[in-house]
C-alpha positions in Angstrom: 115.1 -65.1 -153.7 116.0 -68.9 -154.6 118.6 -70.1 -151.8 118.9 -73.5 -153.0 122.7 -74.2 -154.4 122.5 -76.0 -157.4 124.8 -79.3 -157.9 126.5 -80.6 -160.8 128.2 -84.1 -161.5 131.5 -84.1 -163.4 134.1 -87.4 -163.8 137.5 -86.6 -162.4 140.0 -89.4 -163.1 137.5 -92.1 -163.5 135.2 -90.9 -160.5 132.1 -89.1 -160.3 132.3 -85.9 -158.4 129.2 -83.5 -157.2 130.5 -80.2 -157.1 128.6 -76.8 -156.7 127.5 -75.3 -159.9 130.4 -72.7 -161.0 133.2 -74.7 -159.7 136.2 -74.3 -161.3 139.2 -76.9 -162.1 141.2 -75.2 -159.1 138.5 -76.1 -156.9 138.8 -79.6 -157.9 142.3 -79.5 -157.3 141.7 -78.1 -154.1 139.2 -81.0 -152.9 141.9 -83.6 -154.0 144.4 -81.6 -151.8 147.0 -81.4 -154.2 147.2 -77.7 -154.8 150.6 -76.9 -155.2 152.3 -80.1 -156.9 153.0 -79.7 -160.5 150.2 -81.0 -162.7 148.8 -81.4 -166.3 145.2 -81.1 -166.7 142.4 -82.2 -169.6 138.7 -80.9 -169.7 137.2 -83.0 -172.0 140.3 -83.8 -173.9 141.7 -80.4 -174.0 144.7 -79.2 -172.2 143.9 -76.7 -169.9 147.3 -74.5 -168.7 147.9 -74.3 -165.0 147.3 -70.5 -165.3 144.1 -71.0 -166.4 143.0 -73.5 -163.9 140.9 -70.9 -161.7 139.2 -69.5 -164.1 138.2 -72.4 -166.0 134.6 -73.3 -165.0 133.2 -76.6 -164.9 129.7 -77.8 -166.5 127.6 -80.6 -165.7 129.0 -84.0 -167.4 132.5 -82.7 -167.9 135.4 -85.1 -167.9 138.5 -83.9 -166.2 141.9 -85.6 -166.2 144.6 -84.3 -163.6 148.1 -86.1 -163.7 150.1 -84.8 -160.9 153.9 -85.3 -161.1 155.5 -86.5 -158.3 159.0 -87.3 -157.7 161.2 -89.8 -156.3 164.2 -91.9 -156.5 
């Protein structure tokens, strides 16, 4: 049995990230510690609805753009 965990590299907001194979968009949001903020997500230029983030798996070489909305005044 192969116990080695395979990793992949993606680009998120212009920065390379190393993640375990099979990671989802929600996993990246958790790493960024911005889980509950409203956001818009694009994977390889295509919009990913918030409700699909936990089921959208990433692949090596993917480009992710996450825009977090912040209020202020």
